[in-house]
C-alpha positions as CSV (number, residue, x, y, z in Angstrom):
1,M,0.0,0.1,0.0
2,Q,1.3,3.1,-1.1
3,S,1.8,5.9,1.7
4,I,2.9,8.9,2.1
5,S,6.0,9.4,4.4
6,T,6.5,11.1,7.3
7,H,9.1,14.0,6.3
8,T,5.9,15.3,3.6
9,C,2.9,15.2,6.0
10,A,5.7,17.4,8.7
11,V,5.9,20.2,5.1
12,L,2.6,19.5,4.1
13,R,1.3,21.0,8.0
14,M,4.4,23.4,8.2
15,F,3.7,24.9,5.1
16,V,-0.1,25.6,6.4
17,L,0.5,26.4,9.7
18,G,3.2,28.8,9.0
19,A,1.7,30.4,5.5
20,T,-0.8,33.4,5.7
21,F,-3.1,32.9,2.9
22,A,-4.9,35.6,1.0
23,S,-8.3,34.8,-0.5
24,S,-8.8,35.3,-4.1
25,S,-12.3,36.1,-6.3
26,V,-12.6,33.2,-8.3
27,C,-13.8,34.8,-11.9
28,S,-17.0,32.9,-12.9
29,A,-17.3,31.2,-16.4
30,Q,-19.8,32.4,-19.0
31,Q,-23.2,33.6,-17.6
32,V,-26.0,31.8,-17.9
33,D,-30.0,33.3,-19.0
34,Y,-32.9,32.2,-18.3
35,I,-35.3,33.4,-20.2
36,L,-39.0,32.3,-21.9
37,D,-40.1,35.4,-23.1
38,T,-39.0,37.0,-26.4
39,G,-38.5,40.3,-25.8
40,V,-42.3,41.1,-26.7
41,G,-44.6,41.4,-24.1
42,S,-47.7,42.7,-25.6
43,F,-50.2,43.0,-22.4
44,N,-50.3,42.8,-18.7
45,I,-52.8,41.2,-16.3
46,G,-53.8,41.8,-12.7
47,P,-56.4,41.8,-10.4
48,A,-60.3,42.6,-11.3
49,G,-63.0,42.6,-9.1
50,F,-60.7,42.8,-5.9
51,D,-57.7,43.9,-4.5
52,A,-54.5,40.8,-4.3
53,N,-51.0,39.9,-3.0
54,V,-50.6,38.8,-6.4
55,T,-47.3,36.5,-7.4
56,W,-46.8,35.4,-10.5
57,I,-43.9,32.3,-11.6
58,N,-42.2,31.2,-14.2
59,S,-40.0,27.8,-13.8
60,F,-37.1,27.0,-15.3
61,D,-34.5,23.8,-16.2
62,T,-31.3,24.4,-15.0
63,V,-28.4,24.9,-17.0
64,T,-24.9,23.2,-16.2
65,G,-22.6,26.1,-15.1
66,G,-25.7,28.6,-13.9
67,E,-26.3,27.6,-10.6
68,L,-25.9,30.2,-8.5
69,I,-28.9,32.6,-9.2
70,N,-27.5,36.1,-9.2
71,N,-29.4,38.4,-10.9
72,V,-33.7,38.7,-11.9
73,S,-34.7,41.0,-14.9
74,V,-38.7,41.9,-14.9
75,S,-41.4,44.0,-16.9
76,Y,-43.5,45.5,-15.4
77,G,-47.0,46.5,-16.2
78,D,-49.0,49.5,-13.9
79,I,-49.6,49.6,-10.5
80,E,-52.9,52.0,-10.5
81,D,-55.9,51.2,-10.4
82,N,-59.1,52.8,-12.5
83,S,-59.8,55.3,-10.7
84,G,-55.5,56.4,-10.7
85,T,-54.7,54.9,-6.8
86,I,-51.2,54.2,-6.6
87,G,-50.7,50.7,-4.6
88,S,-47.6,49.6,-2.9
89,D,-44.5,49.7,-5.5
90,V,-43.2,46.9,-3.1
91,V,-42.2,43.6,-4.7
92,T,-41.1,40.8,-3.3
93,L,-38.5,38.5,-5.6
94,A,-38.2,34.3,-5.1
95,I,-36.8,32.0,-5.7
96,L,-38.1,28.7,-5.0
97,S,-36.9,25.0,-5.9
98,D,-39.6,22.5,-7.1
99,P,-39.1,19.0,-5.8
100,N,-40.5,17.1,-7.9
101,N,-39.1,18.4,-11.2
102,D,-42.8,19.2,-12.6
103,H,-42.2,22.8,-12.6
104,D,-45.8,22.8,-10.7
105,P,-45.0,25.4,-7.6
106,S,-47.5,24.1,-5.7
107,D,-45.6,22.1,-3.7
108,A,-42.4,24.8,-4.8
109,V,-39.4,25.4,-1.7
110,L,-38.8,29.0,-0.6
111,L,-34.9,29.2,-1.0
112,S,-34.4,32.9,-0.8
113,T,-36.0,36.1,-1.2
114,T,-35.2,39.6,-2.0
115,V,-37.2,42.6,-1.5
116,V,-37.0,45.5,-4.4
117,Q,-38.9,48.2,-6.2
118,W,-41.8,48.7,-8.9
119,Q,-40.1,50.5,-11.6
120,D,-42.5,52.0,-14.8
121,T,-41.3,50.1,-17.7
122,G,-42.4,50.1,-21.4
123,F,-43.3,46.6,-23.0
124,G,-39.8,44.9,-23.5
125,E,-38.0,46.9,-21.2
126,F,-36.1,45.1,-18.2
127,V,-35.1,46.3,-14.5
128,D,-32.0,43.7,-13.0
129,Y,-32.7,43.6,-9.1
130,P,-29.2,41.5,-8.0
131,I,-30.2,39.7,-5.3
132,Q,-29.2,37.0,-3.1
133,A,-26.7,34.5,-4.6
134,T,-29.1,31.2,-4.5
135,Q,-27.2,27.9,-5.7
136,V,-30.5,25.6,-7.7
137,E,-30.5,22.4,-8.9
138,G,-33.3,20.7,-11.2
139,V,-36.6,22.5,-11.8
140,F,-36.8,25.5,-10.0
141,F,-38.7,28.8,-10.1
142,V,-38.5,32.6,-10.0
143,A,-41.5,34.8,-8.8
144,V,-42.2,38.1,-8.2
145,V,-44.8,38.8,-5.9
146,M,-47.4,42.6,-5.4
147,D,-49.6,43.0,-3.3
148,V,-52.2,45.3,-6.3
149,L,-54.9,47.5,-6.1
150,N,-58.5,46.2,-8.0
151,R,-58.1,46.6,-11.6
152,A,-53.7,47.7,-12.0
153,N,-52.0,45.2,-14.4
154,P,-48.3,44.9,-12.8
155,C,-47.6,41.1,-14.5
156,S,-46.1,41.5,-18.1
157,M,-46.8,38.5,-20.4
158,D,-45.2,37.4,-23.9
159,P,-48.3,35.8,-25.8
160,N,-45.4,34.4,-27.7
161,S,-43.2,32.9,-26.2
162,P,-42.3,29.3,-27.7
163,S,-43.1,27.7,-24.4
164,A,-47.0,28.9,-24.7
165,G,-47.6,29.5,-20.6
166,T,-46.3,25.6,-19.9
167,Q,-43.7,27.0,-17.3
168,S,-45.8,30.3,-16.2
169,W,-48.1,29.9,-13.1
170,L,-50.2,32.7,-11.4
171,F,-51.3,32.9,-7.8
172,Y,-54.2,35.0,-5.6
173,N,-53.5,35.1,-2.4
174,P,-55.0,37.6,1.0
175,E,-51.2,38.3,1.6
176,E,-47.9,36.5,0.6
177,N,-47.7,32.8,0.6
178,L,-44.5,31.8,-0.7
179,N,-44.2,28.8,2.0
180,D,-48.3,27.4,0.8
181,L,-48.4,28.2,-2.9
182,G,-50.8,25.0,-3.3
183,S,-53.1,26.8,-0.7
184,S,-54.1,29.5,-2.8
185,P,-57.5,30.2,-3.2
186,F,-57.0,31.6,-7.1
187,I,-54.3,28.7,-9.2
188,L,-53.7,29.2,-13.0
189,H,-51.4,27.7,-14.6
190,M,-50.9,30.0,-18.1
191,S,-51.3,26.9,-20.7
192,E,-54.4,26.4,-19.7
193,S,-56.0,30.3,-19.0
194,A,-57.7,32.5,-21.2
195,F,-53.5,34.1,-21.2
196,I,-51.8,32.0,-22.9
197,G,-48.0,33.1,-22.7
198,A,-44.8,33.1,-20.3
199,W,-44.4,36.2,-18.1
200,M,-41.4,38.3,-18.8
201,V,-39.4,37.7,-16.0
202,R,-35.7,36.1,-16.3
203,A,-32.9,35.2,-14.1
204,T,-29.2,35.4,-14.5
205,G,-26.9,32.2,-12.9
206,E,-23.0,31.7,-12.9
207,P,-21.4,27.8,-11.9
208,A,-21.8,27.4,-8.0
209,A,-18.6,28.4,-6.5
210,Q,-16.6,24.8,-5.6
211,C,-13.2,24.8,-2.2
212,I,-11.5,21.5,-3.5
213,A,-9.1,22.0,-0.6
214,D,-12.3,22.5,2.2
215,I,-12.1,19.0,3.0
216,T,-13.8,19.2,5.9
217,G,-16.8,21.6,3.7
218,D,-16.8,23.7,6.7
219,G,-16.2,26.9,4.8
220,Q,-12.6,27.4,6.0
221,L,-9.3,26.7,5.3
222,N,-7.2,25.5,8.5
223,F,-5.2,22.6,9.7
224,F,-8.4,20.1,10.1
225,D,-8.9,20.1,6.9
226,V,-4.9,19.4,6.5
227,S,-5.2,15.9,8.3
228,A,-8.5,14.9,6.2
229,F,-6.4,15.0,3.1
230,L,-3.9,13.4,4.8
231,S,-6.6,10.5,6.6
232,L,-7.8,10.3,2.8
233,F,-4.6,9.7,1.1
234,A,-3.4,7.2,3.1
235,A,-6.4,5.1,2.5
236,Q,-6.1,6.1,-0.9
237,D,-9.6,7.4,-0.9
238,S,-10.0,8.6,-4.5
239,V,-11.2,12.0,-2.7
240,A,-7.4,12.5,-2.4
241,D,-6.4,11.9,-6.0
242,L,-7.2,15.2,-6.4
243,N,-5.0,14.9,-10.3
244,D,-7.9,11.8,-11.0
245,D,-4.3,10.0,-12.2
246,G,-5.6,6.7,-10.3
247,Q,-2.0,7.3,-8.5
248,F,-1.9,8.5,-4.9
249,N,1.6,10.6,-5.0
250,F,3.5,14.1,-4.7
251,F,0.8,15.1,-7.8
252,D,-2.0,15.5,-5.4
253,I,0.0,16.4,-2.5
254,S,1.4,19.4,-5.0
255,T,-2.5,20.2,-6.3
256,F,-3.9,20.0,-2.6
257,L,-1.5,22.8,-2.0
258,T,-2.2,24.9,-5.0
259,L,-5.4,24.8,-3.9
260,F,-5.4,25.5,-0.4
261,S,-2.9,28.5,-1.1
262,S,-5.3,29.9,-3.1
263,G,-7.8,30.2,-0.8
264,C,-12.1,29.3,-1.0
265,P,-14.5,31.7,-3.2
């Protein structure tokens, strides 16, 4: 059985204990844009006959390299009722996961929320909102939530979307209900509505940061990671084969030292 020498262990430990490490930023690869619309919204939707908390949602399939959602873009309609009264301009942007990967948000699990402000946009104009970076996998949802006056129409839609409303939903509630959308008194799948199309709601993702040298997974780089690496190396565990050549030798140690000294994102 191949093992690391006592001398090498000592050198590795001395390197870690004696070095000063600066955190390093990781330049992300090309971003991924999640888009269902064609860029041209032609009508706006809102509650008719009552005030409501309105949630409009698009679902997306996670693309490799776009697992960390960091931006949501929204095109809006108006927040005035028929008498010209202006409603609330507070907007909640939410990212939710789909436990069944069926594009149905009735059982969606809330991952994060970001509170922003409504802005007046024209058809096809978007407001970009940086959000709390949220990691997703499989199918995920991007939701826009507002308290809306009767006859105000903030939800902008593209009826020419190739998705034909199959990935877009509308919910009305007395108040925000992101933790239990399935209990909403009004649920509409836009593919089955009189208004077939996709919401003008987009997202941007980047690769999820990984820190291979954080062997313990506690978000820190310290002696415990070194100790864990040495144990895995001695046991010839595949996790310690950092250059993925099927062997356990100095090249794996060198790779670990380089990753360790580079820090975590």
